[in-house]
N, C-alpha and C positions, 0 to 999 in steps of 0.2 A: 458922622462918618459911619458907614456900615462896616462892621467887623464880625467875622465868624470865629467863634471859639469852640473848642470841644471841652466842655466843663463836666468833670466827673463822668466821662464816657458818653455824654450826650452833646450833639451839635446844638449850638446856641447862636442866634443872630442878635446882634447888638447894634442899635442905631443911636450913637451918643456923640456928644461933642468930643473933639480930639483932645481936650484937656482933662477928660475923665480918667481918673486913675483906675488901675485894675481892681484895687480894693473897692472903690465906690461902685464900679460896674458890677462886681460880684454881689455886693450887699444891696445896693439901691436899684439897680436895673434888673438883676437876675434873682433877687430875693434870697440869696444864700448868705444868711447872717451869722453863720458859724465862724467865719473869719472876722476877727476883731480889729477895730481901729484903736490903736493905743496912742503912741506919741505923734503919729502922722509925719515923722521925720526919719524913719528908718533906723531908729535907735533902740527900739524895744523888742521887735520881732513878733509882736502879737498878730501882725497881718501876714505872717509867712504862709505862702502857698507853694505848690509845686508847679513849675512850668516846664513841660517836657521832661519831667523827672527831677529837675534841679530846683532847689529852694531859692525863693526870692522874697524880698519885702514888697508886697503888692501895693503898698502906699507910695513907693518910689517909682512905679512903672505905669505908663499910660496904657489903657486897654487897647487902643488902636495899634500899639506896637506888637501885639500878640496875635494878629490876624493869622488864623490857621494853626495856632498853638494848642497843645493839650494842657489844660489847667486842672489840677487836683486840689480840692479844698478838704477841710476836715469832714465835710459831708460825704466826700467821695472815698474816704479811707474806711469808713464803717458807720454803722448806725447803733443806737442803743441796744437793738436786738441782735445785731451781728457786728460786734466790735472787732477792730483789727487787734493783733497781738499787742501793739504798743498802747492802744486805748485800754485794753484789759489790764496791762501792767501798770499804767498810771492809776487806775482804780485800785488795784491790789496794793500798790505801794503808797497810796495816798499822795500822788505826785501833783496835787493841786490843793489849793484852799479856796480862794475866791473863784478859781477856774477861768479867769479872764484871759490869761496867757496860754492856757492849755491847748486850744486848737493850733496856735502857732508853734508851740513846743512840740506837739505830736507830728505836725507836718515837717518841721525841721529835723526831728529825730528820725523820721522815716527816710528822708533824703540822706541824712548823715550815715545811717546804717548801709545804705547803698554805696556811699562814698567809701566806706570801710571795705566793702566787698570788692571795690575796684582798686583797692590799695592806694587811695589818695592820702598822702601824708598831711599832717597838720603842722602848725607852728611849733608844737611841743613834741613832735615825733623825733625819737632819738636817731633813727636810721631812716633816711628817706627812701631807701630801696627795700627795706624789710616790711613784712606785713605789720600793720598797726596793731598794737595791743590796746584793748579798751580799758585802760586804767581810769581811775576817777579823774585824773588830770587831763587825760586825752579827751574824755567825754565832755568835761567842763570846758575845755578849749573849743572843741567843735560846736558846742551849744552856746558859746559866749555871746552870740548875736540875739539870743532870746532871754529876756529878763523876766524874772518872777518877782512881783512886788511883795508876795507873801514869803519869799525865801524858802521855797520847797526844794531847793537845789539837791540836797542829798537824796530825797525821795525820787526826784526826776532821774537822777543818775542811776539809782538802783533799778528803776523801771527799765531804763534803756539797756543797762548791762544785762538784766535778766533776759530780755528779748534777744539781745545779741548772742548770749550764751546758748539760748534755745535754737538759734539759727546757725550755730556752729562757729560763731566768731570767737575771738580770743579776748575774753574779759581779763 
């Protein structure tokens, strides 16, 4: 099935079986290997990408479902020579060890910070109508779909909170 995606700002044509997941389309058909396959069951978040600005587990979604959508992968957020603020903060705070989950963590954190700007409450938000405070508990809850096998969670939270504070959010 022919599918047209805009991936990291570039139109891409894909001719793949309707059973191909978005993750496999990105990695195997388009050569974007930054997005990782972890559990392949939507439980670890290593495959997180942004679809029209919202984070999803790309292993649980078929590529053909996203015809016309804008997909952002870790490659679209920054490069080693021009890193995004979150990528820089992950390096500064040592928010990774093996680095396998890092692309998914950074994609998820990017969308999470946008959700905060839009005042989306989380499960641990005290007041559903008040602006969210980016406490450790709030960030941990919002990032709970992304697992780190090396347990770098405190460093990941520090990196996210630093970027949020720099962007004027309420850590």
